[in-house]
DRENDO-1510 file (C-alpha; in Angstrom, 1 decimal, always signed):
<recs>
REC; n; res; u; v; w
REC; 1; UNK; +93.4; +140.7; +95.0 .
REC; 2; UNK; +91.8; +143.7; +96.7 .
REC; 3; UNK; +93.7; +146.1; +98.8 .
REC; 4; UNK; +92.3; +144.8; +102.1 .
REC; 5; UNK; +93.3; +141.3; +101.4 .
REC; 6; UNK; +96.8; +142.5; +100.2 .
REC; 7; UNK; +97.5; +144.4; +103.4 .
REC; 8; UNK; +96.0; +141.7; +105.5 .
REC; 9; UNK; +98.4; +139.2; +104.1 .
REC; 10; UNK; +101.3; +141.6; +104.6 .
REC; 11; UNK; +100.6; +142.1; +108.2 .
REC; 12; UNK; +100.0; +138.3; +108.7 .
REC; 13; UNK; +103.3; +137.6; +107.0 .
REC; 14; UNK; +105.1; +140.1; +109.1 .
REC; 15; UNK; +103.6; +138.9; +112.4 .
REC; 16; UNK; +104.0; +135.2; +111.5 .
REC; 17; UNK; +107.6; +135.5; +110.5 .
REC; 18; UNK; +108.5; +137.4; +113.7 .
REC; 19; UNK; +106.5; +134.9; +115.8 .
REC; 20; UNK; +108.3; +132.0; +114.2 .
REC; 21; UNK; +111.6; +133.7; +114.7 .
REC; 22; UNK; +110.9; +134.4; +118.4 .
REC; 23; UNK; +109.9; +130.7; +118.8 .
REC; 24; UNK; +113.1; +129.4; +117.2 .
REC; 25; UNK; +115.1; +131.9; +119.3 .
REC; 26; UNK; +113.6; +130.6; +122.5 .
REC; 27; UNK; +113.9; +127.0; +121.4 .
REC; 28; UNK; +117.5; +127.2; +120.5 .
REC; 29; UNK; +118.5; +129.3; +123.5 .
REC; 30; UNK; +121.0; +127.4; +125.7 .
REC; 31; UNK; +119.7; +126.3; +129.1 .
REC; 32; UNK; +121.2; +127.1; +132.4 .
REC; 33; UNK; +124.6; +125.6; +132.6 .
REC; 34; UNK; +127.0; +125.0; +135.4 .
REC; 35; UNK; +129.6; +127.7; +135.5 .
REC; 36; UNK; +133.2; +127.3; +136.8 .
REC; 37; UNK; +134.4; +129.5; +139.5 .
REC; 38; UNK; +136.2; +131.6; +137.0 .
REC; 39; UNK; +133.1; +132.2; +134.9 .
REC; 40; UNK; +130.6; +132.6; +137.6 .
REC; 41; UNK; +129.8; +136.3; +138.3 .
REC; 42; UNK; +126.7; +135.8; +140.4 .
REC; 43; UNK; +128.4; +137.5; +143.3 .
REC; 44; UNK; +128.8; +140.6; +141.2 .
REC; 45; UNK; +125.2; +141.0; +140.4 .
REC; 46; UNK; +123.8; +144.2; +141.6 .
REC; 47; UNK; +126.9; +146.2; +141.0 .
REC; 48; UNK; +125.9; +146.8; +137.4 .
REC; 49; UNK; +122.4; +147.4; +136.0 .
REC; 50; UNK; +121.4; +146.2; +132.5 .
REC; 51; UNK; +120.3; +148.9; +130.1 .
REC; 52; UNK; +117.1; +147.0; +129.6 .
REC; 53; UNK; +116.3; +146.9; +133.4 .
REC; 54; UNK; +116.5; +150.7; +133.4 .
REC; 55; UNK; +113.6; +150.7; +130.9 .
REC; 56; UNK; +111.2; +148.7; +133.1 .
REC; 57; UNK; +108.7; +151.1; +134.6 .
REC; 58; UNK; +109.4; +153.8; +132.0 .
REC; 59; UNK; +106.3; +155.6; +130.7 .
REC; 60; UNK; +108.1; +156.6; +127.4 .
REC; 61; UNK; +106.4; +154.8; +124.5 .
REC; 62; UNK; +109.6; +154.1; +122.6 .
REC; 63; UNK; +111.2; +152.6; +125.7 .
REC; 64; UNK; +108.1; +150.2; +126.0 .
REC; 65; UNK; +108.5; +149.2; +122.4 .
REC; 66; UNK; +112.3; +148.6; +122.9 .
REC; 67; UNK; +111.6; +146.5; +126.0 .
REC; 68; UNK; +108.8; +144.5; +124.3 .
REC; 69; UNK; +111.0; +143.5; +121.4 .
REC; 70; UNK; +113.9; +142.7; +123.6 .
REC; 71; UNK; +111.9; +140.5; +125.8 .
REC; 72; UNK; +109.7; +138.9; +123.3 .
REC; 73; UNK; +112.7; +137.9; +121.1 .
REC; 74; UNK; +114.8; +137.0; +124.1 .
REC; 75; UNK; +117.6; +139.4; +123.1 .
REC; 76; UNK; +118.4; +141.2; +126.3 .
REC; 77; UNK; +121.3; +139.0; +127.5 .
REC; 78; UNK; +122.5; +138.3; +124.0 .
REC; 79; UNK; +122.8; +142.1; +123.1 .
REC; 80; UNK; +124.5; +142.8; +126.5 .
REC; 81; UNK; +127.1; +140.0; +125.8 .
REC; 82; UNK; +127.7; +141.2; +122.2 .
REC; 83; UNK; +128.2; +144.7; +123.4 .
REC; 84; UNK; +130.7; +143.5; +126.0 .
REC; 85; UNK; +132.6; +141.5; +123.4 .
REC; 86; UNK; +132.7; +144.6; +121.2 .
REC; 87; UNK; +134.7; +146.2; +124.0 .
REC; 88; UNK; +131.8; +148.5; +125.2 .
REC; 89; UNK; +132.4; +151.1; +122.5 .
REC; 90; UNK; +131.3; +154.7; +123.4 .
REC; 91; UNK; +129.5; +155.2; +120.1 .
REC; 92; UNK; +126.9; +152.4; +120.7 .
REC; 93; UNK; +125.1; +150.5; +123.4 .
REC; 94; UNK; +122.7; +147.5; +123.5 .
REC; 95; UNK; +119.7; +149.8; +122.8 .
REC; 96; UNK; +121.4; +151.2; +119.6 .
REC; 97; UNK; +122.2; +147.7; +118.5 .
REC; 98; UNK; +118.6; +146.7; +119.0 .
REC; 99; UNK; +117.5; +149.7; +117.0 .
REC; 100; UNK; +119.9; +148.9; +114.2 .
REC; 101; UNK; +118.5; +145.3; +114.0 .
REC; 102; UNK; +114.9; +146.6; +113.9 .
REC; 103; UNK; +115.6; +149.1; +111.2 .
REC; 104; UNK; +117.3; +146.5; +109.0 .
REC; 105; UNK; +114.4; +144.1; +109.7 .
REC; 106; UNK; +112.0; +146.8; +108.4 .
REC; 107; UNK; +114.0; +148.0; +105.5 .
REC; 108; UNK; +115.0; +144.6; +104.0 .
REC; 109; UNK; +111.3; +143.3; +103.5 .
REC; 110; UNK; +110.3; +146.7; +102.1 .
REC; 111; UNK; +113.1; +146.5; +99.5 .
REC; 112; UNK; +112.1; +142.9; +98.6 .
REC; 113; UNK; +108.5; +144.0; +98.4 .
REC; 114; UNK; +109.3; +146.9; +96.0 .
REC; 115; UNK; +111.3; +144.5; +93.9 .
REC; 116; UNK; +108.8; +141.6; +93.8 .
REC; 117; UNK; +105.5; +143.3; +94.6 .
REC; 118; UNK; +104.6; +140.3; +96.8 .
REC; 119; UNK; +103.2; +140.6; +100.3 .
REC; 120; UNK; +105.2; +137.5; +101.3 .
REC; 121; UNK; +108.4; +139.6; +101.0 .
REC; 122; UNK; +107.8; +140.4; +104.7 .
REC; 123; UNK; +109.0; +137.0; +105.7 .
REC; 124; UNK; +112.5; +138.4; +105.1 .
REC; 125; UNK; +112.0; +140.6; +108.3 .
REC; 126; UNK; +113.8; +138.0; +110.5 .
REC; 127; UNK; +116.6; +137.7; +108.1 .
REC; 128; UNK; +117.1; +141.5; +108.4 .
REC; 129; UNK; +117.0; +141.1; +112.2 .
REC; 130; UNK; +119.9; +138.6; +111.9 .
REC; 131; UNK; +122.0; +140.4; +109.4 .
REC; 132; UNK; +123.6; +143.0; +111.7 .
REC; 133; UNK; +124.9; +140.2; +113.9 .
REC; 134; UNK; +126.1; +138.1; +111.1 .
REC; 135; UNK; +127.4; +140.8; +108.9 .
REC; 136; UNK; +128.9; +143.5; +111.2 .
REC; 137; UNK; +128.9; +142.7; +114.9 .
REC; 138; UNK; +130.4; +139.2; +114.5 .
REC; 139; UNK; +133.2; +140.5; +112.2 .
REC; 140; UNK; +134.1; +143.3; +114.7 .
REC; 141; UNK; +134.2; +140.9; +117.6 .
REC; 142; UNK; +136.3; +138.4; +115.6 .
REC; 143; UNK; +138.8; +141.2; +114.6 .
REC; 144; UNK; +139.0; +142.4; +118.2 .
REC; 145; UNK; +139.6; +138.9; +119.5 .
REC; 146; UNK; +142.3; +138.3; +116.8 .
REC; 147; UNK; +144.1; +141.4; +117.9 .
REC; 148; UNK; +144.0; +140.4; +121.6 .
REC; 149; UNK; +145.2; +136.9; +121.0 .
REC; 150; UNK; +148.0; +138.1; +118.6 .
REC; 151; UNK; +149.6; +140.1; +121.4 .
REC; 152; UNK; +148.7; +137.8; +124.3 .
REC; 153; UNK; +151.9; +135.5; +124.4 .
REC; 154; UNK; +154.2; +138.6; +124.4 .
REC; 155; UNK; +152.1; +140.0; +127.3 .
REC; 156; UNK; +152.3; +136.8; +129.3 .
REC; 157; UNK; +156.1; +136.7; +128.8 .
REC; 158; UNK; +156.5; +140.2; +130.0 .
REC; 159; UNK; +154.3; +139.6; +133.0 .
REC; 160; UNK; +156.4; +136.5; +133.9 .
REC; 161; UNK; +159.6; +138.5; +133.6 .
REC; 162; UNK; +158.4; +141.3; +135.8 .
REC; 163; UNK; +156.9; +139.1; +138.4 .
REC; 164; UNK; +160.2; +137.2; +138.5 .
REC; 165; UNK; +161.9; +140.5; +139.3 .
REC; 166; UNK; +159.8; +140.9; +142.4 .
REC; 167; UNK; +156.7; +142.7; +141.4 .
REC; 168; UNK; +153.2; +141.8; +142.3 .
REC; 169; UNK; +151.2; +140.5; +139.3 .
REC; 170; UNK; +148.7; +143.4; +139.2 .
REC; 171; UNK; +151.6; +145.9; +139.5 .
REC; 172; UNK; +153.4; +144.0; +136.6 .
REC; 173; UNK; +150.2; +144.3; +134.4 .
REC; 174; UNK; +150.0; +148.0; +135.2 .
REC; 175; UNK; +153.7; +148.5; +134.3 .
REC; 176; UNK; +153.3; +146.6; +131.0 .
REC; 177; UNK; +150.2; +148.8; +130.1 .
REC; 178; UNK; +152.2; +152.0; +130.9 .
REC; 179; UNK; +155.3; +151.2; +128.9 .
REC; 180; UNK; +153.4; +149.9; +125.9 .
REC; 181; UNK; +154.1; +152.3; +122.9 .
REC; 182; UNK; +150.8; +151.6; +121.3 .
REC; 183; UNK; +147.7; +150.5; +123.3 .
REC; 184; UNK; +146.2; +147.5; +121.6 .
REC; 185; UNK; +142.8; +146.0; +122.6 .
REC; 186; UNK; +144.7; +143.8; +125.1 .
REC; 187; UNK; +146.3; +146.7; +126.9 .
REC; 188; UNK; +143.0; +148.6; +126.9 .
REC; 189; UNK; +141.3; +145.6; +128.5 .
REC; 190; UNK; +144.1; +145.2; +131.1 .
REC; 191; UNK; +143.8; +148.9; +131.9 .
REC; 192; UNK; +140.1; +148.4; +132.5 .
REC; 193; UNK; +140.9; +145.5; +134.8 .
REC; 194; UNK; +143.4; +147.6; +136.8 .
REC; 195; UNK; +140.9; +150.5; +137.1 .
REC; 196; UNK; +138.2; +148.2; +138.4 .
REC; 197; UNK; +140.6; +146.9; +141.1 .
REC; 198; UNK; +141.2; +150.6; +142.0 .
REC; 199; UNK; +137.4; +151.3; +142.1 .
REC; 200; UNK; +136.8; +148.5; +144.6 .
REC; 201; UNK; +136.4; +145.2; +142.7 .
REC; 202; UNK; +138.4; +142.4; +144.2 .
REC; 203; UNK; +141.3; +141.1; +142.0 .
REC; 204; UNK; +139.4; +137.8; +141.4 .
REC; 205; UNK; +136.2; +139.6; +140.2 .
REC; 206; UNK; +138.2; +142.0; +138.0 .
REC; 207; UNK; +140.1; +139.2; +136.4 .
REC; 208; UNK; +136.9; +137.2; +135.7 .
REC; 209; UNK; +135.4; +140.2; +134.1 .
REC; 210; UNK; +138.5; +140.4; +131.9 .
REC; 211; UNK; +137.8; +136.9; +130.7 .
REC; 212; UNK; +134.1; +137.7; +130.0 .
REC; 213; UNK; +134.9; +140.8; +128.0 .
REC; 214; UNK; +137.3; +139.0; +125.7 .
REC; 215; UNK; +135.4; +135.8; +125.3 .
REC; 216; UNK; +138.6; +134.0; +124.6 .
REC; 217; UNK; +139.5; +130.5; +126.1 .
REC; 218; UNK; +143.1; +131.4; +126.2 .
REC; 219; UNK; +142.3; +134.5; +128.5 .
REC; 220; UNK; +140.0; +132.4; +130.6 .
REC; 221; UNK; +142.8; +129.8; +131.1 .
REC; 222; UNK; +145.3; +132.6; +131.9 .
REC; 223; UNK; +142.8; +134.1; +134.5 .
REC; 224; UNK; +142.4; +130.6; +136.0 .
REC; 225; UNK; +146.1; +130.3; +136.4 .
REC; 226; UNK; +146.4; +133.6; +138.1 .
REC; 227; UNK; +143.5; +133.1; +140.5 .
REC; 228; UNK; +144.7; +129.6; +141.4 .
REC; 229; UNK; +148.2; +130.9; +142.1 .
REC; 230; UNK; +146.8; +133.8; +144.1 .
REC; 231; UNK; +144.6; +131.4; +146.2 .
REC; 232; UNK; +147.1; +128.6; +146.7 .
REC; 233; UNK; +150.3; +130.8; +147.0 .
REC; 234; UNK; +152.1; +128.9; +144.3 .
REC; 235; UNK; +154.7; +130.3; +142.0 .
REC; 236; UNK; +153.2; +132.1; +139.0 .
REC; 237; UNK; +156.4; +132.7; +137.0 .
REC; 238; UNK; +156.8; +129.1; +135.7 .
REC; 239; UNK; +153.1; +128.7; +135.1 .
REC; 240; UNK; +153.0; +131.8; +132.9 .
REC; 241; UNK; +156.1; +130.8; +131.0 .
REC; 242; UNK; +154.8; +127.3; +130.3 .
REC; 243; UNK; +151.5; +128.8; +129.3 .
REC; 244; UNK; +153.1; +131.2; +126.9 .
REC; 245; UNK; +155.1; +128.4; +125.3 .
REC; 246; UNK; +152.1; +126.3; +125.0 .
REC; 247; UNK; +150.1; +129.2; +123.3 .
REC; 248; UNK; +152.8; +129.7; +120.8 .
REC; 249; UNK; +152.9; +125.9; +120.1 .
REC; 250; UNK; +149.2; +125.9; +119.5 .
REC; 251; UNK; +149.4; +128.9; +117.2 .
REC; 252; UNK; +152.1; +127.2; +115.1 .
REC; 253; UNK; +149.9; +124.0; +114.9 .
REC; 254; UNK; +146.9; +126.2; +113.8 .
REC; 255; UNK; +149.0; +127.9; +111.1 .
REC; 256; UNK; +150.3; +124.5; +109.8 .
REC; 257; UNK; +146.7; +123.2; +109.7 .
REC; 258; UNK; +145.5; +126.2; +107.8 .
REC; 259; UNK; +148.4; +125.9; +105.4 .
REC; 260; UNK; +147.5; +122.2; +104.8 .
REC; 261; UNK; +143.9; +123.2; +104.1 .
REC; 262; UNK; +144.9; +125.9; +101.6 .
REC; 263; UNK; +145.6; +123.5; +98.7 .
REC; 264; UNK; +142.1; +121.9; +99.1 .
REC; 265; UNK; +140.4; +125.3; +99.3 .
REC; 266; UNK; +142.2; +126.4; +96.1 .
REC; 267; UNK; +140.3; +123.8; +94.2 .
REC; 268; UNK; +137.1; +125.7; +94.4 .
REC; 269; UNK; +138.3; +128.9; +92.5 .
REC; 270; UNK; +140.2; +126.6; +90.1 .
REC; 271; UNK; +137.0; +124.7; +89.1 .
REC; 272; UNK; +134.8; +127.8; +89.0 .
REC; 273; UNK; +137.0; +130.4; +87.3 .
REC; 274; UNK; +140.2; +129.0; +85.9 .
REC; 275; UNK; +139.3; +125.6; +84.3 .
REC; 276; UNK; +136.3; +127.1; +82.4 .
REC; 277; UNK; +138.4; +129.9; +81.1 .
REC; 278; UNK; +141.1; +127.5; +79.9 .
REC; 279; UNK; +138.6; +125.3; +78.2 .
REC; 280; UNK; +137.0; +128.3; +76.4 .
REC; 281; UNK; +140.4; +129.4; +75.2 .
REC; 282; UNK; +141.3; +126.0; +73.9 .
REC; 283; UNK; +138.1; +125.1; +72.3 .
REC; 284; UNK; +136.8; +128.4; +71.0 .
REC; 285; UNK; +139.0; +128.3; +67.8 .
REC; 286; UNK; +137.9; +124.8; +67.0 .
REC; 287; UNK; +134.2; +125.7; +67.6 .
REC; 288; UNK; +134.6; +128.8; +65.4 .
REC; 289; UNK; +136.2; +126.8; +62.5 .
REC; 290; UNK; +133.4; +124.2; +62.7 .
REC; 291; UNK; +130.7; +127.0; +62.7 .
REC; 292; UNK; +132.3; +128.9; +59.8 .
REC; 293; UNK; +133.6; +126.0; +57.6 .
REC; 294; UNK; +131.3; +123.2; +58.5 .
REC; 295; UNK; +132.3; +119.7; +59.4 .
REC; 296; UNK; +135.7; +118.5; +58.0 .
REC; 297; UNK; +134.2; +115.3; +56.8 .
</recs>
């Protein structure tokens, strides 16, 4: 195989793999779905500008490359959502996340090419593009959501207690955030919600943005209760207490379910690691005697 054919196959593999990846991304992308009043943020459009929208019309070559990859792979909205679910950390942004994915997508096939010396190693480029999401961002999002949901029932109980004492629910949220000895992710998100109200967002919009930033069904249900109570003028205290009790009950059921599954999951390491070791320890003396002394008959 001459050098031209080799590099031609490499380029073809690279372009073909990314074209197939882009086609699958667009094919599996969820269509437009009906949103509830809680999840609908169409009325907030225009108050925030996407980082990729800012790149449109830019004459910088790197910006054009970033926008090309983001649009061709359909990653604009997905990267924005992941950045939001990460808590909008200051050390990254959707563009940096895209750069990380592109770097891994370039490095991974090069490593496989150096190990195998095959031009078809470039088909691993889409795998490298997915790895940051599956290996790092998803884990960070899950850890953040676990931290939020762990403290959420206590927060709801405190909110119900303060609202019962005569405070407005937004004032109660602010008081809970201020008296918290350590600000967890839940307190940080609530503080952002309070700041958004102070900056001009309506309470409804700020609460809906809270549910979008956490990505948790429990928080969406909580926001729905608060918005419903605010609009209908019903008592929020009993709703929050019942909801807190329901959350703890569901958490207990989940723990019992995981405990019941533990015995089944333990069979895997038993069959892979423990049983072979036991058999080796039991049978190795017998096998050694047979090999050294021959058959006993």
